C-alpha positions in Angstrom: 0.0 0.3 0.2 1.4 3.6 -1.4 2.0 5.9 1.7 -0.2 9.2 0.9 1.4 11.9 0.8 -0.1 14.8 4.1 0.3 17.5 0.7 -0.2 18.1 -2.0 2.4 16.7 -4.9 2.8 19.2 -6.4 4.1 21.2 -3.9 7.1 22.3 -4.5 10.1 22.1 -2.0 12.0 25.4 -1.6 10.7 28.7 -3.4 11.9 28.4 -7.5 13.8 27.0 -9.7 16.5 29.0 -11.5 19.4 28.0 -14.4 22.3 29.4 -14.0 24.9 30.5 -16.7 28.7 29.4 -15.5 30.9 31.3 -16.4 33.2 28.7 -17.6 30.7 27.1 -20.3 27.6 25.7 -19.7 24.2 25.8 -17.5 23.1 24.0 -14.0 20.1 24.1 -12.2 19.3 25.0 -9.0 16.5 25.1 -6.6 16.5 28.6 -4.4 15.0 27.5 -1.5 15.1 31.1 0.1 15.3 34.1 -2.2 14.9 38.1 -0.6 15.0 40.5 -3.2 16.3 44.0 -1.5 15.4 47.5 -4.4 18.3 50.3 -2.7 18.4 53.5 -3.3 20.9 56.3 -2.5 19.4 59.2 -0.9 20.5 62.9 -1.5 19.0 65.3 0.7 18.4 69.1 -0.3 19.1 72.3 2.3 18.1 76.1 1.9 20.4 78.4 1.9 20.8 78.4 5.3 21.0 74.7 5.4 17.3 74.0 6.6 16.0 71.0 5.2 13.8 71.3 2.5 13.6 68.2 0.7 15.2 65.0 -1.3 15.9 63.0 -3.7 16.4 58.8 -4.3 18.2 57.5 -6.4 17.1 53.9 -8.0 20.8 51.5 -6.8 21.4 47.8 -9.0 18.6 45.3 -7.7 20.4 43.0 -4.3 19.5 39.4 -3.6 20.3 36.8 -1.5 19.7 33.2 -1.2 20.4 29.8 -0.9 20.9 27.2 -3.4 20.5 23.4 -3.1 21.9 21.7 -6.1 21.2 18.5 -7.7 23.2 15.6 -6.4 24.6 14.8 -9.0 26.1 18.5 -9.3 29.3 18.9 -10.2 30.1 22.6 -10.1 29.4 25.0 -8.0 27.3 28.3 -8.5 30.7 30.4 -8.7 31.0 34.3 -8.6 30.4 36.3 -11.9 27.7 33.3 -13.3 24.4 34.6 -14.3 21.0 33.7 -14.0 17.6 35.4 -15.1 14.8 35.0 -11.7 11.5 36.3 -12.1 11.0 38.9 -8.9 7.8 41.1 -8.4 5.3 41.5 -10.8 7.3 39.2 -13.3 9.6 41.3 -13.7 12.9 39.5 -15.3 16.2 40.9 -14.1 19.7 39.3 -14.9 21.1 38.7 -11.4 25.1 38.4 -11.4 26.2 35.9 -8.7 29.2 38.3 -6.8 29.4 35.7 -3.4 29.2 32.3 -3.3 29.8 29.5 -0.2 31.6 26.9 -0.5 29.2 24.2 1.2 30.7 21.2 2.4 28.3 18.4 5.0 27.7 15.0 5.8 24.8 13.2 4.6 23.6 16.6 3.6 22.3 18.0 0.4 24.4 19.9 -1.4 23.7 24.0 -0.1 25.2 27.1 -1.1 25.0 30.4 0.3 25.1 32.8 -2.0 24.7 36.9 -3.1 23.5 38.6 -6.3 23.7 42.1 -8.0 21.9 42.9 -10.8 23.3 43.1 -13.9 23.4 46.2 -15.8 
């Protein structure tokens, strides 16, 4: 007798599946277990001639993100700095990200997981 599932079989494990383009050539699919996007800005304060604040301007900076990538159990290539991926963010906007930092995971009897930091490609 089959073991019944306590959750829908179609429910994905992880937040999304993403294909990375490796700088050395080739591609690889990973599951992003967590993924957080930040849309930073630079703030420039405006002042009167006497130095009193009277406004400000916000300038959009490149979008950044952090996440935990679960690699396939058969993966031999880890995500590295400079690798790219197009990832859909809020409202379905597709953004091409470049990996700026990547961890080197080692653990016994665990899934291969990498902590990564990404920055919007300009």
